[in-house]
MITIDO-625059 format. One record per residue (C-alpha): residue number from 1; chain; x, y, z. Coordinates in pm, 1 decimal. Example, Ala and Ser with C-alpha at 12.3 -4.5 7.8 and 13.67 -1.06 7.14 Angstrom:
1_A_1230.0_-450.0_780.0
2_A_1367.0_-106.0_714.0
//
This chain:
1_A_-16.3_-12.1_-21.5
2_A_118.8_341.2_-104.6
3_A_275.2_574.9_181.3
4_A_64.1_872.4_259.8
5_A_252.4_1003.1_444.7
6_A_547.3_1275.2_532.7
7_A_878.5_1247.2_294.9
8_A_1216.8_1322.7_311.5
9_A_1354.0_1425.5_-26.7
10_A_1769.5_1393.2_-3.5
11_A_2005.9_1560.8_-230.9
12_A_2370.2_1356.8_-310.1
13_A_2582.0_1590.7_-427.5
14_A_2858.5_1358.1_-572.3
15_A_3183.3_1419.0_-889.0
16_A_2997.9_1311.6_-1186.6
17_A_2642.4_1317.9_-1060.2
18_A_2367.9_1501.9_-873.5
19_A_2129.4_1250.5_-674.4
20_A_1781.9_1258.1_-550.6
21_A_1618.9_1048.8_-338.0
22_A_1276.5_1059.9_-172.8
23_A_1249.1_868.7_62.2
24_A_915.0_809.0_292.4
25_A_838.0_739.9_674.2
26_A_950.5_372.1_632.0
27_A_1301.7_455.2_504.4
28_A_1136.6_320.6_183.7
29_A_1261.8_477.1_-154.5
30_A_971.5_662.3_-316.5
31_A_1121.6_800.2_-603.4
32_A_1473.3_932.2_-760.9
33_A_1598.5_1130.5_-980.4
34_A_1951.5_1235.7_-1106.5
35_A_2189.7_1470.6_-1301.7
36_A_2515.7_1466.6_-1472.3
37_A_2780.1_1712.5_-1381.9
38_A_3097.2_1726.0_-1616.7
39_A_3453.8_1843.2_-1507.6
40_A_3778.1_2006.7_-1717.9
41_A_4122.8_1873.9_-1676.9
42_A_4267.1_2224.9_-1817.5
43_A_4628.0_2143.1_-1749.1
44_A_4786.3_1859.2_-1625.6
45_A_4716.3_1787.7_-1280.4
46_A_4429.0_2042.0_-1224.1
47_A_4059.4_1918.8_-1195.9
48_A_3793.1_2200.4_-1242.4
49_A_3405.5_2203.7_-1202.2
50_A_3133.6_2481.9_-1245.9
51_A_3031.7_2590.6_-895.9
52_A_2669.4_2720.0_-1150.8
53_A_2679.7_2388.5_-1294.4
54_A_2644.4_2226.7_-965.8
55_A_2409.7_2430.1_-817.6
56_A_2169.6_2368.6_-1187.6
57_A_2246.6_1977.4_-1131.7
58_A_2070.3_1991.6_-761.6
59_A_1790.0_2141.7_-931.6
60_A_1720.5_1948.7_-1253.4
61_A_1795.9_1617.4_-988.6
62_A_1502.9_1708.5_-756.0
63_A_1269.3_1834.4_-1052.7
64_A_1371.8_1484.4_-1148.8
65_A_1254.8_1293.9_-867.6
66_A_1000.6_1462.6_-744.0
67_A_659.9_1494.1_-856.9
68_A_478.4_1795.8_-781.9
69_A_152.4_1636.4_-652.2
70_A_428.3_1467.9_-355.1
71_A_576.5_1829.7_-289.6
72_A_385.1_1958.6_-5.3
73_A_479.9_1639.7_165.0
74_A_820.5_1705.2_182.0
75_A_864.7_1711.6_525.8
76_A_1230.8_1837.1_455.4
77_A_1564.3_1780.2_352.6
78_A_1860.3_1601.3_310.3
79_A_2172.0_1706.9_176.7
80_A_2537.8_1536.1_130.7
81_A_2860.1_1658.1_-132.9
82_A_3174.8_1543.8_-230.5
83_A_3432.7_1697.9_23.6
84_A_3733.9_1898.4_-3.1
85_A_3688.0_2035.8_-335.8
86_A_3646.2_2413.3_-342.4
87_A_3461.9_2722.7_-432.6
88_A_3526.5_3102.8_-389.9
89_A_3241.9_3335.2_-496.3
90_A_3080.2_3659.9_-394.8
91_A_2884.0_3748.4_-51.8
92_A_2651.6_4033.9_-232.8
93_A_2589.6_3889.7_-578.4
94_A_2679.6_3457.7_-468.5
95_A_2855.6_3449.5_-841.3
96_A_3148.2_3274.8_-836.7
97_A_3457.4_3386.2_-890.9
98_A_3731.6_3115.2_-1069.5
99_A_3593.9_2763.4_-1097.5
100_A_3563.7_2526.8_-835.8
101_A_3907.3_2353.0_-743.5
102_A_3800.2_1927.8_-703.9
103_A_3922.3_1710.3_-456.6
104_A_4111.0_1569.5_-744.3
105_A_4299.2_1841.7_-828.9
106_A_4707.5_1842.7_-804.8
107_A_4806.2_2193.0_-859.1
108_A_4926.4_2287.9_-505.6
109_A_5193.1_1971.9_-493.3
110_A_5463.9_2192.8_-550.7
111_A_5344.3_2417.0_-239.3
112_A_5241.3_2090.4_-47.1
113_A_5630.5_1976.6_-124.2
114_A_5755.5_2343.9_-5.3
115_A_5548.3_2354.3_292.8
116_A_5621.5_1984.3_412.4
117_A_6009.3_2043.2_311.3
118_A_5968.8_2366.4_653.4
119_A_5900.9_2098.4_854.7
120_A_5535.2_2204.1_924.5
121_A_5379.7_1846.4_867.9
122_A_5361.7_1755.9_1210.5
123_A_5207.4_2048.2_1350.4
124_A_4901.6_2083.6_1066.3
125_A_4877.9_1695.4_1163.3
126_A_4836.1_1781.8_1509.1
127_A_4594.9_2001.2_1487.6
128_A_4383.8_1953.3_1113.4
129_A_4408.9_1568.5_1132.4
130_A_4531.9_1572.3_843.3
131_A_4824.7_1498.7_621.1
132_A_4967.8_1781.0_408.7
133_A_4858.3_1655.8_83.3
134_A_4705.0_1882.4_-245.6
135_A_4379.7_1695.3_-189.1
136_A_4264.3_1901.5_93.4
137_A_4121.6_2244.2_110.5
138_A_4368.7_2458.5_248.9
139_A_4629.5_2503.1_-29.0
140_A_4314.5_2524.2_-288.9
141_A_4251.7_2833.0_-86.7
142_A_4572.1_3005.7_-76.5
143_A_4538.4_2896.4_-487.6
144_A_4193.5_3034.2_-540.7
145_A_4272.4_3322.3_-303.4
146_A_4639.1_3435.6_-386.4
147_A_4491.0_3391.7_-757.2
148_A_4172.9_3589.7_-678.3
149_A_4232.2_3844.0_-387.8
150_A_4648.3_3837.3_-383.4
151_A_4645.0_4110.3_-138.6
152_A_4352.4_3952.8_76.9
153_A_4186.4_4285.9_59.8
154_A_3811.8_4159.8_-63.0
155_A_3846.7_3916.7_179.7
156_A_3907.5_4053.4_507.3
157_A_3606.1_4344.2_396.6
158_A_3358.5_4010.5_396.2
159_A_3355.8_4088.6_33.8
160_A_3438.5_3688.6_-33.1
161_A_3293.1_3373.3_86.6
162_A_3500.9_3079.9_19.5
163_A_3350.4_2720.2_168.4
164_A_3336.2_2378.1_54.1
165_A_3019.9_2262.4_-173.1
166_A_2784.6_2201.6_75.8
167_A_2831.1_2578.8_159.4
168_A_2827.8_2655.4_-142.1
169_A_2503.7_2475.6_-202.7
170_A_2315.0_2591.8_163.2
171_A_2449.9_3039.6_-3.0
172_A_2189.5_2887.8_-315.5
173_A_1937.4_2741.1_-95.7
174_A_1913.6_2990.4_210.1
175_A_1681.2_3277.4_298.7
176_A_1328.9_3065.0_343.7
177_A_1173.8_3199.5_679.5
178_A_1179.7_2903.0_932.9
179_A_1224.5_2896.7_1354.3
180_A_1568.6_2870.5_1480.0
181_A_1706.3_2888.9_1122.2
182_A_1990.1_3127.1_1008.5
183_A_1871.1_3448.4_792.2
184_A_1953.7_3481.7_440.4
185_A_2286.1_3514.2_329.1
186_A_2467.6_3369.0_580.8
187_A_2781.3_3192.3_538.9
188_A_2760.9_2815.5_696.3
189_A_2947.1_2494.8_634.7
190_A_2893.0_2156.1_873.0
191_A_3098.7_2018.9_1046.2
192_A_3236.9_1695.7_872.8
193_A_3285.5_1866.8_584.1
194_A_3494.7_2163.9_737.0
195_A_3677.4_1922.5_915.3
196_A_3823.7_1790.3_573.6
197_A_3942.6_2132.5_491.6
198_A_4271.8_2100.7_716.1
199_A_4195.2_2473.3_796.9
200_A_3977.7_2325.4_1161.7
201_A_4080.0_2254.5_1450.3
202_A_3933.7_1830.7_1560.1
203_A_3981.9_1954.7_1922.4
204_A_3763.7_2281.9_1917.0
205_A_3582.0_2190.6_1593.2
206_A_3616.8_2565.7_1496.9
207_A_3872.2_2747.9_1246.4
208_A_4237.2_2722.4_1387.5
209_A_4438.7_3057.4_1360.1
210_A_4740.0_2876.0_1348.2
211_A_4613.8_2665.7_1030.8
212_A_4454.6_3018.2_870.5
213_A_4851.3_3213.4_913.0
214_A_5006.5_2901.0_782.5
215_A_4816.6_2862.1_452.1
216_A_4731.4_3272.6_430.1
217_A_4310.1_3254.2_480.2
218_A_4180.4_3510.4_614.6
219_A_3893.0_3428.2_918.3
220_A_3676.2_3670.3_773.6
221_A_3634.4_3443.4_425.3
222_A_3501.4_3124.4_578.8
223_A_3170.3_3033.6_691.1
224_A_3067.4_2966.5_1007.5
225_A_3074.1_2579.7_1147.1
226_A_2724.0_2386.6_1276.1
227_A_2641.3_2049.8_1356.9
228_A_2483.4_1811.4_1085.7
229_A_2177.2_1828.9_1234.4
230_A_2199.6_2280.5_1208.5
231_A_2052.2_2480.7_1159.5
232_A_2043.8_2533.2_818.0
233_A_1884.8_2831.2_611.9
234_A_1534.7_2668.3_417.8
235_A_1537.9_2562.1_71.2
236_A_1370.6_2823.4_-137.3
237_A_1433.4_2803.6_-582.4
238_A_1382.5_2399.2_-566.4
239_A_1082.1_2317.5_-780.9
240_A_857.7_2166.3_-771.3
241_A_916.0_2217.5_-355.2
242_A_774.8_2521.0_-255.6
243_A_1015.0_2768.4_-86.5
244_A_1070.4_2713.8_312.9
245_A_1090.1_2368.4_338.7
246_A_1364.7_2285.3_646.2
247_A_1693.0_2164.0_540.7
248_A_1758.7_1920.0_880.9
249_A_2068.2_1680.0_802.3
250_A_2441.4_1794.0_576.3
251_A_2673.8_1529.0_551.9
252_A_2985.7_1473.8_318.0
253_A_2917.9_1195.6_132.9
254_A_3176.3_924.9_266.4
255_A_3046.3_1039.0_596.3
256_A_2608.4_923.5_506.0
257_A_2755.0_680.0_316.2
258_A_2857.1_523.6_692.7
259_A_2579.1_663.4_850.8
260_A_2347.9_444.7_581.3
261_A_2580.4_153.1_706.4
262_A_2479.6_200.0_1068.8
263_A_2894.8_253.5_1035.2
264_A_2879.7_358.1_1411.3
265_A_2876.4_-47.8_1479.0
266_A_3176.8_-157.8_1664.7
267_A_3422.2_-389.4_1436.4
268_A_3320.2_-261.0_1109.3
269_A_3450.9_-1.0_837.2
270_A_3330.0_112.6_528.2
271_A_3459.5_162.5_229.9
272_A_3268.8_335.0_-94.6
273_A_3432.3_244.6_-424.9
274_A_3385.8_565.4_-629.8
275_A_3618.0_771.1_-812.4
276_A_3833.0_696.8_-533.8
277_A_3743.0_550.0_-248.4
278_A_3676.4_648.6_128.1
279_A_3786.7_353.5_375.8
280_A_3621.4_502.5_713.7
281_A_3542.8_295.2_1053.3
282_A_3355.0_528.7_1342.5
283_A_3676.7_595.9_1642.3
284_A_3985.9_741.6_1711.7
285_A_4334.6_703.0_1736.3
286_A_4608.5_994.8_1780.7
287_A_4923.2_773.7_1628.9
288_A_4799.7_604.5_1239.1
289_A_5062.4_758.9_1049.8
290_A_4858.3_672.9_734.8
291_A_4540.3_753.9_820.2
292_A_4310.9_1054.4_826.4
293_A_4167.7_1164.1_1158.6
294_A_3817.8_1380.8_1114.4
295_A_3464.5_1406.5_1227.6
296_A_3202.0_1196.8_1065.7
297_A_2930.3_1388.0_1195.5
298_A_2728.6_1538.7_1465.0
299_A_2374.9_1483.2_1463.6
300_A_2319.0_1409.8_1859.0
301_A_2723.3_1484.7_1944.3
302_A_3063.4_1464.0_1754.6
303_A_3112.9_1158.8_1647.1
304_A_3497.7_1067.4_1504.5
305_A_3612.0_860.0_1226.3
306_A_3958.1_808.7_1089.7
307_A_3976.3_701.0_741.1
308_A_4181.0_663.6_437.0
309_A_4147.5_798.3_84.9
310_A_4263.2_660.4_-210.7
311_A_4296.3_886.6_-490.4
312_A_4201.6_621.2_-824.9
313_A_3941.4_304.8_-801.0
314_A_3658.1_351.1_-971.7
315_A_3884.0_588.6_-1237.4
316_A_4142.3_324.4_-1317.9
317_A_3867.1_97.4_-1437.7
318_A_3759.8_442.8_-1632.3
319_A_4119.1_493.0_-1727.6
320_A_4177.8_179.4_-1904.5
321_A_3834.4_178.9_-2058.6
322_A_3895.1_460.2_-2243.1
323_A_4250.3_348.3_-2348.5
324_A_4086.0_41.5_-2488.5
325_A_3800.4_251.1_-2632.7
326_A_3550.5_25.9_-2467.8
327_A_3330.1_103.0_-2145.2
328_A_3386.4_-13.4_-1802.5
329_A_3109.0_-230.7_-1799.7
330_A_3210.7_-460.4_-2153.7
331_A_3563.2_-404.2_-1960.1
332_A_3493.7_-586.6_-1652.0
333_A_3341.7_-867.4_-1837.6
334_A_3717.1_-979.2_-1971.9
335_A_3889.6_-969.3_-1669.3
336_A_4095.5_-1290.2_-1633.1
337_A_4147.5_-1566.1_-1401.9
338_A_4462.5_-1416.8_-1329.9
339_A_4640.9_-1116.4_-1393.3
340_A_4952.7_-1323.4_-1473.3
341_A_5207.4_-1162.4_-1266.8
342_A_5083.7_-785.4_-1385.0
343_A_5051.4_-520.6_-1156.5
344_A_4893.7_-152.6_-1206.3
345_A_4976.3_97.9_-926.2
346_A_4733.9_332.8_-1070.4
347_A_4955.2_639.4_-853.8
348_A_4825.5_888.7_-1186.9
349_A_4752.3_1196.1_-930.5
350_A_5065.4_1040.8_-677.9
351_A_4927.4_765.9_-409.0
352_A_4730.3_839.5_-119.0
353_A_4649.4_640.8_199.7
354_A_4837.9_517.0_363.0
355_A_5114.7_617.2_172.7
356_A_5059.5_977.3_146.4
357_A_5311.2_1001.6_-159.3
358_A_5276.5_1284.4_-387.6
359_A_5497.5_1221.5_-603.8
360_A_5450.9_873.4_-671.8
361_A_5378.9_790.5_-1052.5
362_A_5167.7_540.5_-1203.5
363_A_5342.7_175.6_-1260.6
364_A_5264.0_-112.6_-1495.9
365_A_5541.0_-389.7_-1436.4
366_A_5530.7_-747.6_-1481.5
367_A_5424.2_-736.9_-1895.0
368_A_5566.8_-1048.4_-2071.6
369_A_5467.4_-1185.5_-2406.2
370_A_5217.0_-1386.1_-2314.8
371_A_5042.3_-1067.9_-2111.2
372_A_4710.7_-962.6_-2234.3
373_A_4414.7_-721.0_-2225.9
374_A_4212.5_-931.0_-1963.4
375_A_4529.6_-995.7_-1793.3
376_A_4575.3_-606.7_-1723.1
377_A_4194.9_-563.7_-1666.7
378_A_4236.0_-842.4_-1371.3
379_A_4555.3_-571.3_-1274.7
380_A_4372.4_-315.0_-1280.3
381_A_4103.9_-482.8_-1031.9
382_A_4375.5_-565.8_-799.7
383_A_4497.6_-208.0_-780.7
384_A_4168.2_-120.2_-609.6
385_A_4168.0_-441.9_-417.3
386_A_4508.0_-396.8_-270.8
387_A_4499.0_-19.3_-154.8
388_A_4155.7_-107.1_-13.7
389_A_4335.9_-396.1_237.6
390_A_4625.0_-135.5_281.8
391_A_4422.6_114.1_374.8
392_A_4227.6_-155.8_607.6
393_A_4523.5_-278.4_761.7
394_A_4653.9_78.7_902.9
395_A_4221.4_92.0_1033.1
396_A_4269.7_-271.4_1258.5
397_A_4602.6_-113.3_1377.1
398_A_4443.7_231.3_1463.0
399_A_4074.5_82.5_1629.2
400_A_4098.7_-322.4_1639.3
401_A_3991.1_-554.7_1456.4
402_A_3783.9_-500.4_1167.6
403_A_3532.5_-806.9_1152.0
404_A_3363.9_-705.1_834.0
405_A_3417.6_-497.3_594.3
406_A_3064.0_-288.4_449.4
407_A_3112.0_-195.8_88.3
408_A_2915.1_40.8_-116.9
409_A_2949.0_255.8_-446.3
410_A_2953.4_184.6_-856.6
411_A_3225.5_-79.4_-859.0
412_A_3048.1_-282.5_-598.1
413_A_2802.4_-367.0_-881.3
414_A_3143.7_-619.6_-1050.6
415_A_3061.4_-954.3_-838.2
416_A_3476.3_-1030.3_-905.2
417_A_3544.1_-691.4_-775.9
418_A_3349.5_-785.1_-451.5
419_A_3523.0_-1109.1_-407.6
420_A_3861.8_-1047.3_-493.7
421_A_3835.2_-797.6_-168.7
422_A_3720.2_-1117.2_57.7
423_A_4011.6_-1318.0_-104.1
424_A_4256.6_-1059.0_-54.9
425_A_4147.4_-910.8_264.4
426_A_4095.6_-1269.2_403.5
427_A_3706.9_-1102.5_593.9
428_A_3396.2_-1085.4_468.2
429_A_3266.0_-816.3_244.3
430_A_2876.9_-706.4_262.1
431_A_2779.6_-553.2_-2.1
432_A_2536.4_-311.3_66.4
433_A_2201.6_-386.0_-162.9
434_A_2153.6_-27.7_-207.7
435_A_2424.5_172.5_-438.9
436_A_2296.7_531.3_-374.6
437_A_2440.4_502.9_23.8
438_A_2513.0_844.3_38.7
439_A_2198.8_970.9_-26.1
440_A_2039.0_714.1_188.4
441_A_2258.5_785.3_457.3
442_A_2164.4_1199.1_487.1
443_A_1759.7_1126.5_455.9
444_A_1847.8_913.1_754.5
445_A_1972.4_1175.7_899.0
446_A_1692.7_1430.4_798.1
447_A_1431.7_1159.0_937.8
448_A_1595.2_1191.8_1312.7
449_A_1573.7_1493.8_1264.5
450_A_1189.4_1552.4_1155.0
451_A_1108.3_1327.8_1425.4
452_A_1013.4_1000.5_1139.6
453_A_1234.0_798.0_1337.6
454_A_1469.3_737.1_1627.3
455_A_1823.8_639.7_1606.5
456_A_1686.3_295.3_1786.7
457_A_1471.6_272.0_1488.6
458_A_1746.1_298.9_1268.9
459_A_1972.4_11.5_1396.3
460_A_1686.7_-189.6_1335.2
461_A_1596.1_-133.9_1051.9
462_A_1643.1_-418.6_783.5
463_A_1970.7_-361.7_557.9
464_A_2001.2_-548.2_260.4
465_A_2343.1_-718.1_128.2
466_A_2514.5_-924.6_-41.3
467_A_2793.5_-1114.9_150.6
468_A_3122.1_-1231.3_-25.7
469_A_3375.1_-1471.8_159.8
470_A_3729.0_-1556.3_170.0
471_A_3853.5_-1837.7_-35.9
472_A_4209.9_-1784.0_-91.2
473_A_4401.8_-1941.9_219.1
474_A_4656.2_-1711.2_465.6
475_A_4975.8_-1810.1_246.3
476_A_4873.3_-1729.9_-144.0
477_A_4703.4_-1373.1_38.2
478_A_5035.7_-1298.0_180.6
479_A_5228.2_-1418.0_-134.2
480_A_4991.7_-1136.3_-342.7
481_A_5034.1_-889.7_-103.6
482_A_5387.1_-897.2_-101.3
483_A_5413.4_-884.4_-458.7
484_A_5196.8_-544.6_-520.1
485_A_5404.7_-377.5_-261.3
486_A_5676.2_-427.7_-453.6
487_A_5568.0_-286.6_-757.5
488_A_5419.8_-49.0_-524.8
489_A_5784.8_2.8_-408.3
490_A_5885.5_97.7_-787.3
491_A_5605.8_369.8_-796.7
492_A_5742.2_562.7_-499.4
493_A_6005.5_823.9_-581.0
494_A_6394.8_657.3_-437.2
495_A_6608.1_977.7_-309.9
496_A_6851.1_1061.3_-132.3
497_A_6733.3_1335.5_16.0
498_A_6567.8_1329.2_390.3
499_A_6207.9_1244.9_345.1
500_A_5991.9_1580.9_410.9
501_A_5658.8_1298.5_469.5
502_A_5838.8_1048.8_769.7
503_A_5523.8_944.3_904.3
504_A_5484.0_746.8_516.2
505_A_5748.8_529.3_642.0
506_A_5643.3_367.0_916.8
507_A_5255.7_311.3_752.7
508_A_5458.6_128.6_492.9
509_A_5679.5_-72.6_690.7
510_A_5439.7_-179.2_911.7
511_A_5184.7_-261.7_583.4
512_A_5548.8_-402.8_484.0
513_A_5494.3_-681.7_744.7
514_A_5174.6_-731.5_743.5
515_A_5120.6_-886.3_417.3
516_A_5528.0_-1110.8_479.6
517_A_5714.0_-866.9_197.7
//
């Protein structure tokens, strides 16, 4: 029987598309919508998007999802978004100043190396929980301000706003009068997103004066940090919704996926297989050099998380499909039973967690005259699984035994990928039966705020999944991981100079020991 009660609209703004879900009071998905988002790569290592296109994609996805007859029943909105990407815009006009710099953008790699060479890395990590790396927002903020406000005059005068994607979208949504809601034009950022900028102090959950000074970012240009439950301005201009529908929850996309998994339970780790991958667990550890520390969410109080970010997982398969002039779906069908000793280390923009090696290069090794296209496809799939397992090994060291891996994202549609992951990790993999998990997670949080369900209800809610169990034995697993780490070693630069990223040596050494290398 069709539901007649209140509904929650969830919007997930991702790197390649914006998706919308309409969810009823029982947590069932009523309808879906989506809109593509483009990106440009004007120079090697540069990745840009249009902030205006992203806003329009939100409007198109919502219009595609919400039947006008259902619009009056929408009790609230949840918003999840790509993290670390950064926008600069004019406060008065709302017009973007320059492009959105994607989380994938590497244009600040040189500045990152120079800053690391000064010895600033440990202090940055201690305050922010993040290693020095171009993926995070801080150096993107400096580049945008140096380019568009070099003397910081406009920033100091309050004429410009700098923010992550959630902040940008809230600025376009905001303005509807709701009791307890901020007024029109207030510049806001959700705490989990703010924690990924490398400008927020993890202990205080406020912008850190030392980090702002180090990266050259005036406080006046930044948003006010608020919990994942807000308060946020109500939505306007989001047809067919009436103006004034409250925004009840905001989360970073990986954080929202973790929430949808019920990832606050002990002994579980979440891996999202997207363009890159986020491997995350709830918990904290200040001695995990291969991982980042952040705030997962603040729904009923701040929840800490440890996370490893992998730059190229699904993108690796996309690159190989482009190279062969086919699609990822067709390519997956060509995978051989073994890689035949071929290894692909997809360090197209350096290596992320747990190595944090910005100068690593992509390596394809082990080729022989017997190597074929299917072996390359298998090597690419194995590269995804090995990278995820390397991060999980660090998570185990930081938070304790990982009993099961919760998997979501586009690449999890491949049974072969999931079986590989179980074999390489030696632990069960539970694939979510819902692919749009980031949207569903923020819908869960928004429904919690709307009073449609409780946290106890969410814990008891069935979570359909497919389970994959390891078939490979421990000796085979150790040998395969040792061979993978040999390939990673070829990818990393070898110099006689002192390593400006000393923490990565500890992380790498620990991984080699656990793989038997």
